[in-house]
C-alpha positions, 0 to 999 in steps of 0.5 A: 081146555078150550080158551077163546079170545075175541076183541082184537082189531085195528086201532089208532095210536093212543086208542083203546081196546078190550080183549075177552077170553072165555074158559071153563071155571075149572081152568080159572080155579087151577091155573095162573091165567095170562095174556101173552102176545107175539109180534111177527118174528118175535117170541112169546111175551107175557103181558099180564097175569091173574093168579090162581084164586083170581085176586092178585094180578101182575103187569109187565113193565112194557105195559104198566100203567096202560093195560089191566087184566080182570076177571068176571067170575060169573061168566068165566071170562077174562078181560084185557083192557088196553089203553094208550096203545102204541104201534109196538103193541101190535101183535097176536094176543093170546089167553094162556094158562100157566105160561110159558107151556100151558094151553092157549087159545087161537089168538086175536090180532091187535094192530095199532096204526094210523 
């Protein structure tokens, strides 16, 4: 399983970023796909999930109303749209299958700072 994230960077508080994750259709059709994050010194935290079948999504309370996850089936790509970013959103973000023990990509760094 190969998962490849991109789209991270430095953004000011209140700004937006869109992360992307590419993977095989095999993974998307058989796994619950998560965006998770890990800040320095903290554990892995799930942020959003799209359930097998690609119809239902869930969002953690910490990002509800600000983050959204969606999938482009034609390109086997998952997206994480992040709006109204806060400094506490700064972390390494990973695309992951079947949190908490499934495979994940190499991650993409998001830094929210003025």
